[in-house]
N, C-alpha and C positions, 0 to 999 in steps of 0.2 A: 751694669752695662755689658753687653756681649762683646767679646774680643773680635776684632776685625782681622781675619786671617788672609784676606785677599792679597795683601802686599808682602806677606812673609817670604823671606829669602830662605835658602837652604840653611844658612847659618842661624837665622831666627828660629827655625824648627829645631835645630840642634840644641839651642839654649832654652827652649820654651819649657816652662814649668807651670802646669795648670793649677787653678784653684779647685781643689778636690772636696771642698766643703759643701758645695751645692749638690742637691739631689739630681740623679740622672734619670729618673722616671717621673711622670706626671704628678704622682702623689708622694714621691720621695721614698717609696717603700721597696724599691728594687734592691735585692741583696747582692752580695759578691757572687759573680758567676764567671765561668770560663767557657769560651767558645772556640772551636777550631774552624778556621776559615781556609777553604781550598779554592784556589784560583787556577784555572787551566786555559791555555790558549786554544781557541777553536778554529773556525775557518778564517783564512786570510794570511797564512804563512807568517813571515817575520813580523808583519804589522800586527797580527793577532798577539804575538809574543810581547810587543811593545805596549799594546793595550792592557794585557794582563799585568805588566809592570805598573802601568798607570793606576789600575784598580787597586793593586797592592799598596801603592803610595797613598791613595785616597783613604783607605781603611786605616793604614798605619798612622797617618797624620791625624785623622779623626780620633783615633785612640789616644794620641798624645794629648789632644785638647780635653779629653775626658779623664785623663789620669790613669788610663789602663796600662797594664804591663803587657809587653809583647815578647814572644819567643818564636823564632822561626824553627819549624820542625823539619822541613825538607824543602828542597828547591832544585829546579833543573833549568839552567840558563839556556837561552837561545843564542844564536851566533852573533847577533848585533846588539846585545845588551838587554834584551827582554827576558821573559820567563816562559818556558814551555809549561811549567807548573810551579806553584809555590804554595806550601802549606804552613800556616802559622797559628799560634794560639794567642788569644787576647783574654786578659783576666782583669776583672774589676767590677765596679758597681753597675749592674744591669746590662752587661755586655750582650748577652744573648737576646734579651728583650729588645734592645735597640737594633740589632743586626739581623734578626731572624728573617726579615722580609727582603734581604739582599740576595737570597738564593735564586738562581735561575740563569738564563742566558742574557748576557749584556752585549749590545751591539754598538759599534762605533762607525761613524761615517766621517772621513777626513782625508786630506791629501797626505799620503805618507812622505817622509823626508826623502825616500829613495825614488819617488815618482818624478820623472823628468818632464811629463807633459801636463802636469797640473790637474790630473783626474782625481776625482773623489773615489776612494775605495771603501768598501764595507767589510768589516772584520767582526769577529765575535770572540767572547771569552765566557766561560762558565764559572759561576761562583756557587759554592756550597757552604752553608753555615751549619755546623754541628754543635749541639750542646755537649760539652765534655761531661760524661757521666760520673757520678760519684762511685766509689769502689763497690758499694752495696747494690748499685742499680743493674750492673751487668756481671754475670758470673760466667767466666770463660774457663773451661776445663783444659788443662795442659794436654790431655789425650786428643783434643780436637785440633791441635796445632801442629803444623809442619814448618819448622824453623830452619832456615838455611842462611849462610853468610856468603858474602862476595866482596871483591875489591871495590872500593869507592871509585867513582869517576868524577870528572870535572875538577874545579879548583881545589886546592888543599895541599899541594906539594907532594913530595916523594913519600912522606910518612903515610898520608891518607891512601895514596894509590897502591902502596906496596903491602898494606895489611888488609886482611879480610874483616874490616870493621863495619861494613854495611850489612844490614839485616833484612831478610825477606820472611814474612810470616803468612802462611796460608791457613785460613780457617776452613777446615775440611767440611763441616756441615753445610756451610753457605757458599763456599767457593770464593769468599772475599780474600783479596791479597793486599797486603800493605808492605811498604818498604821504607827504610830510613837510612840515610847516609850522611846526615848533617853533622853528627857528633864525631869526635875523634876516637872513641872507643866503642867496642861492640856492645857492652852492657848498656851504655846510655842510649845507643841506637835501638836496642831491643825494648827498653822501657818506653821510648817515644813511639815506636811501632805499636806496642801494645795499647798505648793511649789512643792512637788513631783507630785501631781495630775496635776498641770498646765504643768509641764515638760512632763509628759506622754501623756497628751492630745495634746500638740504641736507635739510630735513625731508621734502620730497617724495621726494627720492632714497632716504632711509632708509625711508619708508613703502612705496616701490616694492620695495625689497629685502626688506622684511618680508613683503609680500604673496606673495612667491614661495616663502616657507618653508611647511612643513607647519603645520597647526593646532596640533599638539602643541608644536612649536618656538616658535610665536608665543606660546603660553601661558607657556612657560618664560621668554621675554624679559621679560614683564610688561605693565603697563598704560599706560605712559607716552604712547603714541601713540593711545590710544582716546579717543572723543568722547562717551561715554555719561555719564549723571548719576553723579558720583563721590562727592559729599558733600552732606550736608544740615546746615544751621545752624538749629536749632530754638530760638528765643529764649524762648518761654514755658516750655519745659522745660529751659533752660540746658544744652543738649546738642548736641554736634557728632557726627555719625555718618559714618564713611567706609564706603560700601557695598561697596567692593572687598574690604576685609579684615574687614568686619563687626565694627568696633570703634567704641566711643563714648567721648566725653570730656565731663565735666560741669562744665567750667570755660570755657565759651564765651567770655565777655567777655575773659578773660585771654589766650586764644589769639588772638582777633581783634585784640587790642591789640598783638600782636607775638610772643607766646611760642608759636611754632609747633614748638618742639623736641619735645614729646610725640608729635606726629603724624609728624615726620621720623624719630624713633627707632623708632616702630612699624613703619614701612616698611623700616628697616634690618634689623629682625628677621624680616621676612617672607621665606620661602624663595624665592619667585618673583622677588623684586626684585633 
């Protein structure tokens, strides 16, 4: 019997321990994977930051139900408790297989808590899901890197803010820039930044390979690398709609609180996926 997460409280989530014996892919063959998820607030100001926080909570709690391990790699808080951006790693059985279709622009329609006249606002957040490459998949030459350090900002106390523990890495051949300031020491931040860089280089390589294929073949591969609006979360109508497969669900709060399984299952049944 499937667990009902719709009435879970924050304390329930804290104490939840999943049954990890069940397979996480349709044929039970998915192996252990690691995926890096990047969520960034888009249009909508503070409300977009709150929506980014909600999306992070949705993926985090879904990961808990699957028995995945989570590690926050970097984050940038907004002024009212949301996220300007948050980057985290999920590891476990079939992580990337299940989340690869989450990449794109997510749109929310709801009345913000700060709205005095009851008007519905539209905000967006972008999600990127990157497969964490194995060490042998991406070869990065030290000569191609420009590494600098700076003082961390945000929460962390005097220790974090007074030491140059944050790391910025520029990959000169591509112009890609990654930063990390989530750890308390420079070495750990450098290792995390290198992990992010490797994942983004692998994504760029895959996108380059994809662009060389015919349009028909690209359509057969699916939507994982596209960046258009993929999903709308309409709170007044209690409805989530995925525009790629033209399917809606009317249990919005339950899904946003971590029960992402109905959407994951819908993509498993989609021929192009």
